Short mmCIF file of the C-alpha atoms (twelve columns), coordinates in Angstrom:
data_MODEL
# 
_entry.id   MODEL 
# 
loop_
_atom_site.group_PDB 
_atom_site.id 
_atom_site.type_symbol 
_atom_site.label_atom_id 
_atom_site.label_alt_id 
_atom_site.label_comp_id 
_atom_site.label_asym_id 
_atom_site.label_seq_id 
_atom_site.Cartn_x 
_atom_site.Cartn_y 
_atom_site.Cartn_z 
_atom_site.pdbx_PDB_model_num 
ATOM 1   C CA . MET A 1   0.078   -0.214 0.123   1 
ATOM 2   C CA . ALA A 2   1.389   3.466  -0.643  1 
ATOM 3   C CA . LYS A 3   2.045   5.573  2.159   1 
ATOM 4   C CA . ASP A 4   0.096   8.920  0.683   1 
ATOM 5   C CA . GLU A 5   -3.123  6.811  0.696   1 
ATOM 6   C CA . GLU A 6   -5.518  7.915  3.406   1 
ATOM 7   C CA . TYR A 7   -7.782  5.861  5.339   1 
ATOM 8   C CA . LEU A 8   -11.200 7.091  6.855   1 
ATOM 9   C CA . THR A 9   -11.463 7.065  10.610  1 
ATOM 10  C CA . GLU A 10  -14.036 5.326  12.273  1 
ATOM 11  C CA . GLU A 11  -16.242 8.659  12.979  1 
ATOM 12  C CA . GLN A 12  -16.036 9.583  9.456   1 
ATOM 13  C CA . ILE A 13  -17.501 6.463  8.266   1 
ATOM 14  C CA . LYS A 14  -20.250 6.469  10.707  1 
ATOM 15  C CA . GLN A 15  -20.997 10.197 9.707   1 
ATOM 16  C CA . MET A 16  -21.282 9.056  5.763   1 
ATOM 17  C CA . GLU A 17  -23.642 6.219  6.634   1 
ATOM 18  C CA . ARG A 18  -25.811 8.839  8.705   1 
ATOM 19  C CA . ASN A 19  -25.873 11.031 5.521   1 
ATOM 20  C CA . LEU A 20  -26.231 8.293  3.130   1 
ATOM 21  C CA . LEU A 21  -29.002 6.420  5.351   1 
ATOM 22  C CA . GLY A 22  -30.809 9.812  6.014   1 
ATOM 23  C CA . TYR A 23  -30.654 9.852  9.818   1 
ATOM 24  C CA . ASP A 24  -30.040 13.477 9.886   1 
ATOM 25  C CA . PRO A 25  -32.700 15.778 9.012   1 
ATOM 26  C CA . ALA A 26  -32.161 17.655 5.715   1 
ATOM 27  C CA . LYS A 27  -30.874 21.467 6.166   1 
ATOM 28  C CA . GLN A 28  -33.196 24.197 4.963   1 
ATOM 29  C CA . THR A 29  -31.922 27.536 4.113   1 
ATOM 30  C CA . VAL A 30  -33.976 30.517 5.107   1 
ATOM 31  C CA . VAL A 31  -34.816 31.161 1.103   1 
ATOM 32  C CA . GLU A 32  -36.359 27.644 1.157   1 
ATOM 33  C CA . VAL A 33  -38.259 28.313 4.245   1 
ATOM 34  C CA . ARG A 34  -39.452 31.424 2.923   1 
ATOM 35  C CA . LYS A 35  -40.630 30.125 -0.316  1 
ATOM 36  C CA . SER A 36  -42.643 27.299 1.345   1 
ATOM 37  C CA . ARG A 37  -44.416 29.598 3.603   1 
ATOM 38  C CA . ARG A 38  -45.717 31.882 0.634   1 
ATOM 39  C CA . ILE A 39  -46.808 29.173 -1.426  1 
ATOM 40  C CA . LEU A 40  -49.126 27.970 1.438   1 
ATOM 41  C CA . ARG A 41  -50.193 31.508 2.110   1 
ATOM 42  C CA . ASP A 42  -50.924 32.467 -1.542  1 
ATOM 43  C CA . PRO A 43  -54.526 31.513 -2.402  1 
ATOM 44  C CA . ALA A 44  -53.738 31.511 -6.233  1 
ATOM 45  C CA . GLN A 45  -52.014 28.137 -5.952  1 
ATOM 46  C CA . LYS A 46  -55.187 26.259 -5.545  1 
ATOM 47  C CA . PRO A 47  -57.563 25.336 -8.541  1 
ATOM 48  C CA . HIS A 48  -60.335 27.276 -8.416  1 
ATOM 49  C CA . VAL A 49  -63.119 28.689 -10.573 1 
ATOM 50  C CA . GLU A 50  -63.588 32.415 -11.585 1 
ATOM 51  C CA . ILE A 51  -66.772 33.867 -12.833 1 
ATOM 52  C CA . VAL A 52  -66.685 37.042 -14.943 1 
ATOM 53  C CA . ALA A 53  -69.773 39.360 -15.438 1 
ATOM 54  C CA . ARG A 54  -69.854 40.002 -19.077 1 
ATOM 55  C CA . GLY A 55  -72.892 42.185 -19.449 1 
ATOM 56  C CA . ASN A 56  -76.793 42.484 -19.822 1 
ATOM 57  C CA . GLU A 57  -78.421 40.612 -22.385 1 
ATOM 58  C CA . MET A 58  -82.025 41.176 -22.921 1 
ATOM 59  C CA . GLY A 59  -82.424 42.096 -18.992 1 
ATOM 60  C CA . ASP A 60  -80.398 39.125 -17.982 1 
ATOM 61  C CA . GLN A 61  -76.715 39.344 -16.641 1 
ATOM 62  C CA . VAL A 62  -74.284 37.099 -18.636 1 
ATOM 63  C CA . PHE A 63  -71.481 35.435 -16.828 1 
ATOM 64  C CA . ASP A 64  -68.410 33.273 -18.110 1 
ATOM 65  C CA . PHE A 65  -66.845 30.495 -15.906 1 
ATOM 66  C CA . TYR A 66  -63.249 29.961 -16.201 1 
ATOM 67  C CA . LEU A 67  -61.505 27.074 -14.724 1 
ATOM 68  C CA . VAL A 68  -58.068 28.185 -13.146 1 
ATOM 69  C CA . ALA A 69  -55.381 25.653 -12.845 1 
ATOM 70  C CA . THR A 70  -52.308 25.458 -10.113 1 
ATOM 71  C CA . ASN A 71  -50.040 27.128 -13.064 1 
ATOM 72  C CA . ALA A 72  -52.601 29.967 -13.447 1 
ATOM 73  C CA . GLU A 73  -53.788 28.599 -16.803 1 
ATOM 74  C CA . ARG A 74  -57.292 29.884 -17.434 1 
ATOM 75  C CA . LYS A 75  -59.716 27.774 -19.578 1 
ATOM 76  C CA . LEU A 76  -63.326 28.946 -20.694 1 
ATOM 77  C CA . VAL A 77  -65.486 26.575 -19.075 1 
ATOM 78  C CA . HIS A 78  -68.899 27.811 -19.678 1 
ATOM 79  C CA . ALA A 79  -69.633 30.932 -21.761 1 
ATOM 80  C CA . GLY A 80  -72.745 33.364 -21.777 1 
ATOM 81  C CA . LEU A 81  -74.874 31.784 -18.864 1 
ATOM 82  C CA . SER A 82  -77.748 33.558 -17.417 1 
ATOM 83  C CA . ASP A 83  -78.668 34.267 -13.861 1 
ATOM 84  C CA . ARG A 84  -80.346 31.144 -13.290 1 
ATOM 85  C CA . GLU A 85  -78.145 28.821 -15.237 1 
ATOM 86  C CA . ALA A 86  -75.018 30.382 -13.355 1 
ATOM 87  C CA . LYS A 87  -77.110 29.841 -10.074 1 
ATOM 88  C CA . ILE A 88  -77.293 26.213 -11.062 1 
ATOM 89  C CA . GLN A 89  -73.639 25.938 -12.209 1 
ATOM 90  C CA . THR A 90  -72.416 27.791 -8.864  1 
ATOM 91  C CA . TYR A 91  -74.333 25.037 -6.718  1 
ATOM 92  C CA . LYS A 92  -72.669 22.248 -8.609  1 
ATOM 93  C CA . TYR A 93  -69.187 23.524 -7.829  1 
ATOM 94  C CA . ARG A 94  -70.259 24.126 -4.371  1 
ATOM 95  C CA . VAL A 95  -71.411 20.717 -3.762  1 
ATOM 96  C CA . ASP A 96  -67.940 19.588 -5.155  1 
ATOM 97  C CA . LYS A 97  -66.134 21.873 -2.661  1 
ATOM 98  C CA . VAL A 98  -64.430 24.063 -5.402  1 
ATOM 99  C CA . GLU A 99  -63.281 27.516 -4.582  1 
ATOM 100 C CA . ILE A 100 -65.246 30.223 -6.333  1 
ATOM 101 C CA . ARG A 101 -64.041 33.572 -7.218  1 
ATOM 102 C CA . MET A 102 -65.922 36.609 -8.515  1 
ATOM 103 C CA . VAL A 103 -63.828 38.850 -10.874 1 
ATOM 104 C CA . ARG A 104 -64.752 42.135 -12.097 1 
# 
């Protein structure tokens, strides 16, 4: 064996085993903790339904329903619903416990 070859001490071997087997908890930086708290606080991260009032059409208010995903992608689900149709549709979403937001 060569003299320049170094051997690991018993403590270094135990430390490597702990790191590899996951005995020690992973350290979090301050930035990671702040990001995780911000994601939990931000209500836009959850999928939800947005209702947009488009205007009056023959005495009825007309509504558009958009489904907003977690990545803030909006898709038009129902277009041009009257008052009564919008009430029925919101009831269906409430039964499924989906968050509904009115956008002006």
